[in-house]
C-alpha positions, 0 to 999 in steps of 0.5 A: 798360394804356392802349395808346392813351396817347401817350408821351414817345417819341411826342412826340420822334418827332412833334417831329422830323417836325414841325420837319423839315417846318417847315424843309424849304424853308430853304436854308443856304449852306455854303461855296465849291465847289472845282469849280463845274463838278462839282456832283455831288461834293457829294451832297444839295447843289445850286448856286444861281445858278451862283455856286459856293456849295454850299447845302443845303435843309432840316434833318435832325432827330435824337433826343437826340444826333448820330450817332457818327462811325464812322471817323477820316476821317468828316467831322462837317460831314456833319450840318449843318444839323441840329437835335436834339430832346432830352427834358430832363425831366418833372414832374407835380404829382399823380395827376390832372395830366399830365406836363409834359415839357421839350424842348430843340431844339438847332440847328446850322448850318455857314456858312463865309461870311466875313460871319460871319452864319450866326446868321441861319439859326439865327434863321430856324429858331428863328422858324419853330419858335416861330411854329408852336407859338405859333399852333397849340399842338397836336402829334400824329398823325392819329387819335391824341390830341395833345400840347399845347405850353405858351405858356411858350417860351424861345430863345437863340443862342450867346454865343461866336464859333465861326465857321463853326459857329453854334448856338441852341436853343428850349425847349418844354414839352408836356403828355404823358398819364400812366397813371392810378393803379390802386388795389390789389385785396387781395381783402378785399371 
């Protein structure tokens, strides 16, 4: 068994870590604060310029799906802004080829501003992700083999108006090692 082999699980974890780092300084405006004098009512948020808007810095990454809400009172807005790294499919051509693994990075932002321009936050995230992998194709952990991103990338924004929610996504393909095929030893020689 090849224990140093990077797996698809490793790819997903590395992508989440990398994209959280890429987007860590992006501030998204969420909505008006009901009580600007009491900003502590919104944990993980800060007031910017004292103008009564609540903002969030950075995006939270999830693997495959958003967490399930546990109670009827849970607010689905708690996850915004977020991205999901979804492993879509893998393909290999022959015994000597690497896996080509297709990943979808789904981005969601909540922006209740009536200017209806929350897509700009999504586009900012898309641009940062695409630029990162266009400039530096490798992704991995220190001391371990790296994954290589293909130059064939796609991105898209949603078609419908879903204000105050805005969505987009990026499709990236990576080379992922696969175990070498072993020839059976039937004990004939």
